[in-house]
ZAMARGU-4260 file (C-alpha; in steps of 0.2 Angstrom, whole numbers, plus 5000, padded with zeros to 4 digits):
<rodrens>
0) 5058/4929/4864 | 5045/4930/4850 | 5032/4941/4859 | 5020/4928/4862 | 5013/4924/4880
5) 5021/4907/4882 | 5033/4906/4897 | 5043/4890/4892 | 5059/4900/4889 | 5059/4907/4907
10) 5070/4900/4920 | 5061/4889/4933 | 5052/4900/4946 | 5060/4900/4963 | 5076/4892/4956
15) 5092/4897/4965 | 5103/4905/4952 | 5120/4897/4950 | 5131/4912/4953 | 5137/4907/4970
20) 5134/4912/4988 | 5134/4931/4991 | 5143/4940/5005 | 5131/4950/5015 | 5142/4966/5013
25) 5138/4966/4994 | 5121/4974/4998 | 5120/4979/5016 | 5130/4993/5024 | 5136/4994/5042
30) 5130/5012/5042 | 5112/5006/5038 | 5112/4992/5052 | 5120/5003/5065 | 5107/5017/5062
35) 5094/5006/5070 | 5103/5004/5087 | 5100/4985/5088 | 5105/4976/5104 | 5119/4965/5099
40) 5121/4950/5097 | 5107/4947/5085 | 5102/4933/5074 | 5104/4938/5055 | 5101/4930/5038
45) 5100/4938/5020 | 5095/4934/5003 | 5095/4942/4985 | 5079/4941/4976 | 5080/4943/4957
50) 5064/4947/4948 | 5060/4944/4930 | 5044/4948/4919 | 5033/4933/4915 | 5024/4938/4899
55) 5005/4935/4900 | 5005/4931/4919 | 4994/4939/4931 | 4998/4943/4949 | 4996/4928/4960
60) 4990/4929/4978 | 5002/4916/4984 | 5016/4907/4974 | 5023/4891/4982 | 5042/4887/4980
65) 5052/4872/4984 | 5067/4882/4990 | 5070/4890/5007 | 5071/4908/5008 | 5086/4908/5020
70) 5099/4896/5026 | 5103/4895/5045 | 5102/4911/5055 | 5119/4917/5060 | 5123/4926/5076
75) 5133/4942/5074 | 5140/4952/5088 | 5141/4970/5079 | 5134/4980/5065 | 5151/4977/5056
80) 5152/4958/5058 | 5143/4955/5041 | 5155/4967/5032 | 5170/4957/5038 | 5164/4941/5029
85) 5156/4933/5044 | 5139/4930/5035 | 5136/4921/5018 | 5119/4923/5010 | 5112/4909/5000
90) 5113/4911/4981 | 5101/4923/4974 | 5084/4916/4969 | 5073/4920/4954 | 5055/4925/4955
95) 5043/4929/4941 | 5032/4944/4942 | 5019/4951/4930 | 5024/4965/4917 | 5023/4982/4925
100) 5025/5000/4920 | 5043/5005/4923 | 5039/5024/4924 | 5025/5035/4928 | 5008/5031/4919
105) 4997/5044/4911 | 4984/5048/4924 | 4979/5065/4917 | 4961/5060/4916 | 4961/5060/4935
110) 4959/5075/4947 | 4961/5072/4966 | 4955/5083/4980 | 4959/5083/4999 | 4954/5094/5013
115) 4966/5093/5028 | 4978/5103/5039 | 4994/5110/5034 | 5003/5098/5046 | 4995/5082/5040
120) 4997/5086/5022 | 5016/5089/5025 | 5017/5073/5034 | 5009/5064/5019 | 5021/5070/5005
125) 5032/5055/5006 | 5017/5043/5003 | 5010/5054/4989 | 5027/5053/4981 | 5025/5034/4979
130) 5010/5035/4967 | 5006/5053/4961 | 5021/5062/4954 | 5024/5064/4935 | 5007/5056/4931
135) 4998/5071/4924 | 4985/5069/4938 | 4981/5085/4947 | 4979/5087/4966 | 4969/5101/4974
140) 4970/5103/4993 | 4959/5114/5004 | 4969/5118/5020 | 4966/5124/5038 | 4978/5125/5052
145) 4965/5117/5063 | 4946/5117/5064 | 4946/5134/5071 | 4962/5142/5064 | 4965/5147/5046
150) 4980/5141/5037 | 4996/5152/5037 | 4998/5157/5019 | 5017/5158/5020 | 5017/5140/5025
155) 5004/5135/5012 | 5014/5143/4998 | 5030/5135/5004 | 5023/5118/5005 | 5015/5120/4988
160) 5032/5125/4980 | 5040/5110/4988 | 5027/5098/4982 | 5028/5105/4964 | 5047/5104/4965
165) 5045/5085/4969 | 5034/5082/4954 | 5017/5084/4962 | 5005/5094/4951 | 4998/5101/4967
170) 4988/5117/4970 | 4985/5122/4989 | 4971/5133/4994 | 4966/5141/5010 | 4948/5136/5016
175) 4934/5148/5014 | 4931/5157/5031 | 4917/5149/5041 | 4916/5133/5031 | 4916/5117/5043
180) 4923/5100/5039 | 4909/5093/5029 | 4907/5109/5019 | 4925/5110/5015 | 4925/5092/5010
185) 4909/5093/4999 | 4916/5109/4991 | 4930/5099/4983 | 4918/5093/4970 | 4914/5110/4963
190) 4932/5115/4964 | 4938/5100/4954 | 4924/5102/4942 | 4927/5120/4938 | 4946/5117/4937
195) 4944/5102/4925 | 4952/5101/4908 | 4946/5093/4892 | 4955/5077/4897 | 4947/5076/4914
200) 4935/5061/4916 | 4935/5058/4934 | 4936/5069/4950 | 4941/5060/4966 | 4939/5064/4984
205) 4952/5056/4996 | 4959/5058/5013 | 4977/5064/5017 | 4980/5045/5022 | 4972/5037/5006
210) 4986/5027/4997 | 4985/5020/4980 | 4997/5005/4978 | 4996/5004/4959 | 4991/5018/4948
215) 4990/5006/4933 | 4977/4995/4942 | 4967/5010/4948 | 4966/5017/4930 | 4962/4999/4924
220) 4947/4999/4936 | 4941/5016/4931 | 4942/5011/4912 | 4929/4998/4915 | 4916/5012/4918
225) 4911/5025/4905 | 4915/5042/4912 | 4901/5049/4900 | 4889/5041/4911 | 4885/5047/4929
230) 4896/5036/4940 | 4898/5037/4959 | 4912/5024/4963 | 4918/5019/4980 | 4918/5006/4993
235) 4908/5002/5009 | 4917/5001/5026 | 4924/4984/5030 | 4914/4986/5047 | 4896/4981/5044
240) 4891/4991/5059 | 4897/5007/5050 | 4887/5002/5034 | 4871/4999/5043 | 4873/5015/5054
245) 4879/5027/5040 | 4871/5020/5024 | 4875/5012/5008 | 4889/5025/5003 | 4906/5027/4997
250) 4917/5029/5013 | 4929/5043/5009 | 4946/5036/5015 | 4944/5022/5002 | 4943/5036/4989
255) 4927/5042/4980 | 4927/5043/4961 | 4914/5054/4952 | 4913/5054/4934 | 4913/5072/4926
260) 4895/5069/4921 | 4889/5066/4939 | 4899/5081/4945 | 4890/5091/4931 | 4873/5085/4937
265) 4878/5090/4955 | 4884/5108/4951 | 4867/5116/4951 | 4864/5109/4968 | 4881/5112/4976
270) 4877/5127/4987 | 4861/5119/4994 | 4870/5102/4997 | 4886/5111/5005 | 4876/5122/5016
275) 4864/5109/5023 | 4875/5094/5029 | 4865/5083/5041 | 4881/5076/5050 | 4899/5081/5052
280) 4905/5068/5039 | 4909/5074/5022 | 4907/5058/5013 | 4889/5057/5020 | 4885/5074/5013
285) 4891/5068/4996 | 4880/5053/4997 | 4865/5063/5002 | 4867/5076/4988 | 4869/5062/4975
290) 4854/5052/4981 | 4843/5067/4983 | 4846/5075/4966 | 4851/5061/4954 | 4846/5043/4951
295) 4864/5038/4952 | 4868/5025/4965 | 4885/5018/4972 | 4896/5007/4961 | 4904/4997/4975
300) 4922/4992/4971 | 4928/4980/4985 | 4946/4982/4982 | 4945/5000/4987 | 4948/5000/5006
305) 4942/5011/5020 | 4952/5000/5032 | 4940/5003/5047 | 4947/4988/5056 | 4955/4992/5073
310) 4971/4985/5081 | 4983/4973/5072 | 4980/4973/5053 | 4993/4960/5049 | 4980/4948/5042
315) 4974/4962/5030 | 4991/4966/5024 | 4997/4948/5023 | 4982/4942/5013 | 4991/4943/4996
320) 4977/4952/4989 | 4979/4967/4977 | 4972/4982/4986 | 4967/4996/4975 | 4967/5008/4990
325) 4973/5008/5008 | 4968/5020/5022 | 4971/5023/5041 | 4989/5018/5040 | 4995/5034/5049
330) 5000/5033/5067 | 4986/5037/5079 | 4973/5030/5066 | 4963/5014/5067 | 4978/5004/5067
335) 4986/5012/5082 | 5005/5013/5079 | 5003/5015/5060 | 5012/5007/5045 | 5027/5015/5036
340) 5018/5015/5019 | 5031/5024/5009 | 5044/5011/5015 | 5033/4996/5013 | 5029/5001/4995
345) 5047/5005/4989 | 5049/4987/4983 | 5037/4991/4969 | 5051/5001/4960 | 5058/4984/4956
350) 5043/4973/4953 | 5028/4984/4951 | 5012/4975/4958 | 5023/4963/4969 | 5019/4975/4984
355) 5011/4964/4997 | 5012/4949/4985 | 5015/4932/4994 | 5028/4919/4991 | 5028/4903/5001
360) 5045/4895/5003 | 5051/4878/5009 | 5053/4878/5028 | 5036/4885/5031 | 5040/4903/5028
365) 5029/4916/5019 | 5035/4933/5013 | 5021/4946/5011 | 5032/4958/5001 | 5035/4974/5010
370) 5025/4970/5026 | 5032/4954/5034 | 5040/4937/5034 | 5030/4924/5044 | 5037/4907/5049
375) 5025/4894/5055 | 5035/4883/5067 | 5020/4871/5071 | 5018/4865/5053 | 5002/4874/5050
380) 5006/4876/5031 | 5007/4857/5028 | 4992/4849/5020 | 4992/4835/5032 | 4992/4846/5048
385) 4976/4844/5059 | 4973/4862/5057 | 4981/4866/5040 | 4979/4884/5035 | 4968/4889/5021
390) 4979/4903/5014 | 4966/4910/5003 | 4957/4916/5019 | 4962/4932/5028 | 4969/4929/5046
395) 4957/4939/5058 | 4970/4948/5067 | 4960/4964/5071 | 4947/4966/5085 | 4936/4951/5084
400) 4920/4960/5088 | 4919/4968/5071 | 4908/4960/5058 | 4918/4960/5041 | 4911/4945/5032
405) 4904/4956/5019 | 4920/4964/5015 | 4935/4954/5020 | 4928/4936/5021 | 4932/4922/5020
410) 4942/4924/5036 | 4952/4912/5047 | 4956/4911/5066 | 4971/4921/5072 | 4986/4911/5076
415) 4996/4914/5092 | 5011/4925/5089 | 5028/4917/5093 | 5020/4900/5096 | 5010/4896/5080
420) 5017/4911/5070 | 5033/4920/5071 | 5032/4937/5062 | 5046/4947/5056 | 5039/4964/5051
425) 5047/4977/5039 | 5058/4989/5049 | 5066/4999/5035 | 5068/4999/5016 | 5080/5009/5004
430) 5085/5010/4986 | 5103/5004/4984 | 5114/4998/4970 | 5100/4998/4957 | 5088/4988/4968
435) 5079/4989/4984 | 5084/4982/5001 | 5073/4978/5015 | 5075/4975/5034 | 5063/4964/5043
440) 5064/4963/5062 | 5058/4951/5076 | 5060/4956/5094 | 5067/4942/5104 | 5055/4933/5116
445) 5060/4931/5134 | 5079/4929/5134 | 5080/4926/5115 | 5090/4936/5103 | 5082/4949/5091
450) 5082/4944/5073 | 5086/4954/5058 | 5082/4948/5040 | 5089/4956/5025 | 5082/4955/5008
455) 5089/4963/4992 | 5078/4965/4977 | 5085/4967/4959 | 5076/4968/4943 | 5084/4954/4932
460) 5084/4966/4917 | 5096/4977/4926 | 5107/4963/4933 | 5123/4955/4925 | 5127/4938/4934
465) 5145/4936/4940 | 5151/4924/4953 | 5153/4931/4970
</rodrens>
């Protein structure tokens, strides 16, 4: 390879590698299967996916392949059946992915601030570990036990020590006595500004359930804006009702990014803004202060997401779009049962921004990496189908009374689950053997068997091919 951006030297995308079929025991352990207490017998299939860098390529929302993802599903009677040679996976398949950073990036120009409870921060550590550690970005957190109870300092210090041991440059602070929610939130701006270093360009206010899938993509977005100018960067709610009700503002769960220059301009007015919130929402207080005391207006970045949709967010996660931020994934939030973001995102260790990237395989099956595998048994993916799907449109799986055309459109009608669309959702993920393994699960309908699909992702750069 001579360093140019041509890809003629690459093996064919989606081409099965000629290294023979793979016994499922090569990458799935019976302990892992048995830990999920499946009701046997189950239907099962498996596949290895090998990734390679395609120089000069960009992340595709959907890549169509001529090969099927799986062969026939096999019925197995116990968690040990696969390790006894009962199941053979199809030969590994090769997928191209864009170049990505294979280690932490330098994000020392960023400072993050959160205000939350000790319990919620503790629950968020696994997700913070997916994007923040060893990047040089600093995190400051203002903590309470609850709205009316101060944080226990022994717990605060213990949690801070644990986070730092894990590589998170975190400083945890008890909230000022008497400060309410919007006051604690707004005070993060002054806290971050006064703790800035010479390298600091941006201060960011986030929620404890704000998640950044790609720090390189986030830094790339910020690099398009001159931090020496006063910038207020964020995203509107996806729900037009919220925008029309609360205003043209950055909604906090998507992440707010203030240039140091703007934070400097707000500093003389910080106490006045903090002590006179007109609502209980901190992000509204930030908007009010910026619009009252500066000429700066919101720079709207549509790929930052508040994720204010309610109900099933499958269409959002299966869209193939590269989201700069995600929100409301915790159980009990807008999405109800929640989504295991740390498990979903683990595949990024192998292929970078391939998280939530889509591949359409022969046999009318689409992988939305880290979220689901969807089969379309009625032929909706075929171009000659009477209701052929436009896969560039987001499936409207959330509550339909929401107006999201300004944010998530164009959209398409929801398909009937288990009739027009069979969805296998991510159940588990783990690092294994230099790669990442994933389990996708579908609950059997009526008297049908449950189905477990296993994928094992490997980086071709770390793979030596030998016959199975």
